[in-house]
N, C-alpha and C positions, 0 to 999 in steps of 0.2 A: 277240653284238650285242644291246644293250639297246634295247627298244622305248620310244618316247616315251609320255607320259601319255595315257590314254584321253580322248577328247573327251567333254565333258559333253553330255548329251542334253536336249532339251525334249520333255516328254510332255504330251499333251492328255488330262486325266482325263475319263472318261465319267460314268456315274451313280454310281460307287463310288470315292470319293477314296482309301479305304484300299487298294483294289486297285492304284491308280496308285502309291501310296507303296511298296507291297510290291514292285512291278515295278522301281522306280527304283533307280539306283545313286548312291552318294555324289557330291554335286556337281551332280546333275541339277536341272532346273527343271520343275515341274509347273504347268500352266495349268488352272485350274478355272473353267468357264463358269457362266453364270446357272443358278439352280435351287436346290432344297432338298437338303441333305445331312445325313447322320447323323454321329455322332462318329467321329473317326479319330485314330490315333496315329502320330507321326513319330519313327522310331528311327534315323535316319541324317541326316547334314548335307545337307539339301535346301532348295531355294527353292520356295515355293508362292505363286503369284500368282492372286488372284481377278480374274476378268475379267467386268465387268458386275454386280458385287455379289452373288456367290453367298452363300446363307444356310446356315450350319451350326447345327444345333440340338442343344444339350446334353441329356443325360438325367440322372436321379438318379444321383449318384456316378459319372457318366461325362461328363467334360468334352467340350465340342465339339471341342477340340484338346488333345492331350497331346504336349508337346515334350520328349522324354526322350533327346535326343542333343545334342552340342555343335554350334554353328554353323548352326542352323536359321534361315531367314528366311521370315517370313509377311507378306503384304500384300494389301489389297484385298478383305477378307472382311467379312461381317456374321455375328455370332455371338450367338444367342439362348441365354441361360443359364437355369438353374433357380434358384428361390428357395430360401431356407434353411428349408424345411419339415422340422423335426426328426422329426416322426412318420413322414413318408414315407421319410426317410433310414433310420430305425430299422427300418421294415418291410422295406425293401430289403436292409439289412444282414442281418437275420434270415433272409431268403429265400435269401441267398447267403453264409451264414456259413462255408461250407467254402472260400471263395475267400480265400486267405491274403493277397492283394494289397489287400483292402479295409481301409480305416481309417475307423471311424465318426466320428472327430473331424475329418476333413478337410472343408472347406467344399465346397459345390457350386460349382465354378469353371467359368466359360465356357472359359477357356484356362488350362491347367496347364503351367508351365514347370519342367522338372526338369534340364535341361542348362545348360551355360554358353554365353555369347556368342550368345544368341538375339536376333533382331531382329523386332519386331512393329510394323508401320506401316500407316497408312491403313486401319485396321480399326475397325469399329463393334461395340460390345458393349452388350447391353441385357438387363435383367431377370434378372441373375445374383445369387446370394448373394455371389460375388466375381467381378469381371470377369476380372482376370488374377491368378493366385496363383503365387508362387514361393517356395521355401524352399531356402536354401543354394546359390543360383546366383550366378555372377559374370558381369559383362559383359553383362547384360540391357539391351537398348535398346528402349524403348517410345516411339514418336514418331508424331505426327499421328493419334492414335487418339481415339475418342469413346466415353464411358461414360455410359449413361443409365438411371436407375431401378434401379441395382444397390444391394445392401446396402453393399458396399465396392467402389469402382471398381477399385483396384489394392491388393493386399496383398503386401508383400515382407518376408520373415523371413530373418534371417541372410544377407542378400545383400551383395555387395561390388562396388564399381566399376560400378554400374548407373545408368541414366538414364531418367527419365520427362520427356518434353519435348513442348511444342507440342500438347498434348492437351486435350480438354474433358471435364469431369465435371459432370453435371447430376442433381439430385434424388436424391443418394445417401441411402439410408435410415439409414446409420450414418456411414461415412467416405468422403470422396472418395479419399484416399490414406492407407494405414496402413502405415508403415514401421517395423519393430521389429528391434532387435539387429543393425543393419546398419551398414556403414561405407563412406565415400567414395561415397555415393549423391548424384546431382545431380537436382534437381527444378526445371525451368526452363521459363518461357514457357507455363505451363498456365493454363486458365481453369476455375475450380471454383465452381459456383453451387448454392446451396440444399441443402447437406448437412445432414442432421438433427443430427449431432453435430459432428464435426471436418471441416473442409475438408481439412486435412493434419495428421496426427499423426506426429511423429518421436519415437520412444520408444526408450530404452536404446541410443542410436546414437552414432556417433563420426565426426567429420570430414566431415559432409555439407554440401551447398550447396542452399539454397532461394532461388532468384533469379528475378526477373522474372515472378512469377505474379500473377494477379488472382483474389481469393477473396472471395465475397460470400454473404450469406444463411445463414451457418452459425452454430452456437453458438460454437465456437472456430474462427477462420479458419485460423491457423497455430499449432500447439501443439508445443512441445518439452518432453518429460518425461524427466528423467534422461538428458539428451543433452549432449555436450561437444564443444568444438572445432569447432563448426559455424558457418556463415555464413547469416544470413537477410537478404537484401539486395534492394533495388529491387522489392519486391512492393507491390501495391496491395490493401489490405484495407478493405472497407466493408460496412456493414449486418450485421455480426456482433455477438454479445455481447462477445466478445474478438477484437480484430483480430489481435494477435500475443501469445501467452501462453508464458512460460517458467516451468516448474514443476520445482523440484529439479534445475536444469540449470546447469552451470558452464562458464566460459571460452568463451563464444560471442560472436559479433559480430552485432549487430542494427543495420544501417546502410542509410541511403538509402531507407527504406520510406516509403510514404504510407498513413497510417492515418486514414481520414476517415469521419465519420458512422457510426461503429460504435454505433448506437443501435437498440434493439429494444424492443417494447412488449408482448410476449406475457405477461411476468411483472410487470414494472414499466415504466411509461411512460417512454420515451426514456432507457433505461439501457444503458450499454455502455462498454467500455474500448478505448482505442486500442492501447497497448502495456503489458503487465502482466508484472512479475516477481514470482513467488510462491514460497513453500515452500522457503526456504533456498537459492534460486538465488544464486550468488556468482561474482565475478570475471568478470562479463559487461561488455561495452561496448555502450552504446546511443547511437548517434551519427548526426547529420545526417538524422534522420527528420523528415518533415512530419506533424504530428499535429493534426488539425483537426476540430472539431465533434463530439467524443465527450462522454460524461458525464465520465469521468476520462480525460484525454489520456494522461498517463504515470502509472504506478502501480507502487510497490514495497511489498510487504506480506509479513507472516509470515516473519520471520527472514532476509530477503535481506540480504546484506552484501558489502562490497568490490566493488560495482559502480560503474562510471563512466557517468554520464549527461551527454553532452557535445554541444554545438552542434546541438541539436534546435530546430526551429521549432514552437512549441506555441501554437495560436490557437483562439479561439472555443469552448473547451470549458467545461463547468460547472466542473470543477476542472482547472486546467492540469496540475498534478502532485500526486498524493496519495501520501504515504508513511506507513506504519502498522506499528508493532511490528517495527522493524528498526534496524540501526545500521551505521555505518562505510561508508556509501556517499558518493561524491563527486559532487556535482551542480553543474556550472558551465558557463559559456560557452553557455548556452541563451537563446533568445528566447521570452518569454511575452507574447503579444499578446492583448488583449481577452478574456481568460478571465473568467468570473464570479468565480472565486477563483483566483489564480495559484498559491499554495502552500497545501497542506493537509497539516499535519505533526502526526501523532498518535502519542504514546508511542514516540518514536525518539530516536536520537542520530546524526544525519547531518551532512554538511558541505556548505555551500551556496556555497563559494567556494574557489578555490586562490589564485593571485596576483590573479585577478579573479573576479567572481561572475557573475551572470546579468542579463539585461535584462528589466525588467517595465514594461509599458506604463502601469500604474497607479502607478508610483513617483512620490512627491511630493517627493523630496529634490532637492538642487541639487549641481552640480559647480563650485565656485567657482574651483578652481585649474586647471581644464581638463585634468586628467589622464585623463579618460574614466571615472572611477570616482566614484559619488555620495558626497557627504560624510556622509550619514546612512545607517545600515543599513536593510535592508528586512526587515520582520517578517512571518512566516507569518500569513496572515489567519484561518486556521481550524485547530483541532486543539488537543490538550492540551500539546504541546511548546512550550517557549520557543525557537523556532527563528528564526535571523536569517541573512540574507545580509549579511556585513560589507563586501562590496565590490561593491555593485550597479552595473551598467553604466549610463552616462548615455545611451547610444544603442545601437541593435541591433548585434549582432555577426554576422559571417559567417565561414565556414571552407570552403576548397576542399580543402586537404590534411589528411590525418589521420595523425598520428604515434602509433601504438599504444604504442610504448615510452615516449614522453613522457607519455601519459595514465596509464600504469601507474606511472611515476615520480611523477607528481603525486598519485596515490592513496596511495602509500607515504609521501609527504612531508606531505600535508595531512590525510588522513583517519585520524588516530591516535586510537584509542579502544579501551580494554580494558573490555568490558562485565562487570558483576557476574554471577557464576554463581548465579542465583537459581532454577534449575530444581528441581523437586521431588526430594528425596533420601530414601533410606531405608537402613537397615542390614540386610544379608542375609548371614548366616553370617560376621559379623565384617567384611564389606567394605561400603564405601559404594557404592551403586548410584544413578546419576543417570539419571532417566527423560528421554527425549526422544521427540517424535512424529515418525515418519518416514512420509511418504506411501506408501501401499501400492498406489496405482493412479493412473491419469491423473486430472486434476482434472475434477470434474463440476459443472455449473451447476444449482443447485437454489435455490428461494426461501430456504431456511434458510442457504445459504452466503453470502448477501449481507451485506457488512460495509463500509459506506461512510459 
């Protein structure tokens, strides 16, 4: 006769959480009361619940919590991390160099996740080099957590089908969230404030969703670098140098975001970008965004091509849209209201209309036949290019539905341009070699990089 499954137990931890973990069986719940606790390691599927805000203190190269089994659930803790002091880490490593488990290149993490399907919720992390660090995990769920004063709040490498949701990140010394070489990661409903560099960096990643986040006070609010097939939607970005930045990133959808007052004055007074595509970013769709009171509202620079900019409301910016040193982009069915300069087109060959063009509040032409399209073209007000919108709209446009296939069909039909290949060439061993500059790292904001 087979016996039924063993009942899961609830264990009250005493002064030593590690002892309670060692005693527990898979599936048990451990309750941890108020107090201060040292680092512990969970090596079986357990649920740990902090009652009354217990504080776990990490040590050098010893995370406050190490989760190295699948299916672990953590909630209700405070975790104090260690800073990224390289000298102290090296001294510790040299004193314990016979320990084969140590890796000098690992950050001091408050919580280290090494298993799959971990859940971390209602947890406060502060003062860590990395708040939560995970490499090669899947199914990680971080929710209703708080990260304050960390170098990096959350760092995910090679992770799959993971979520960071409804959490807050404040005063990160480097990044709020740093997600690299990952796929199908969802970042939603978070508040990220005053990160020194990136609020969110999504690098070398695929098929991710960044939706419904509020990011302010960073150098780059949301940045995609070498990232594809991802969605950046319904985010609010304000008071950053770059609200949303795509660099060397292809086939992404940037939709329904609000990029407002991305103006900073630490380097240049009142300078900043709402939504910027740079460094050969191609085949992206930027649609239905509200872009308001930035220096450059929309920006496409440095080799970007085959992007569609459609149905955005762009108002009260210094430059409504600025395009520079690129070609083959289709920009139509947008509203440009009360910008100092609606179109700034420099050294490009782009396309400002399909069957219709854009609406410009400073358009001086007329529509005598009443077809909704101005009888005179609209000329770019600034820049070296002789750029014209041949079919400017006589009144503002609006769009509720978005047909991605139709937008791409318009791109193929109207944005037809074969650029001359004028890149530097040289002869090497009888073969022609064409040089091209490929970005070697994420974009960095420095005074020397300003080009406006």
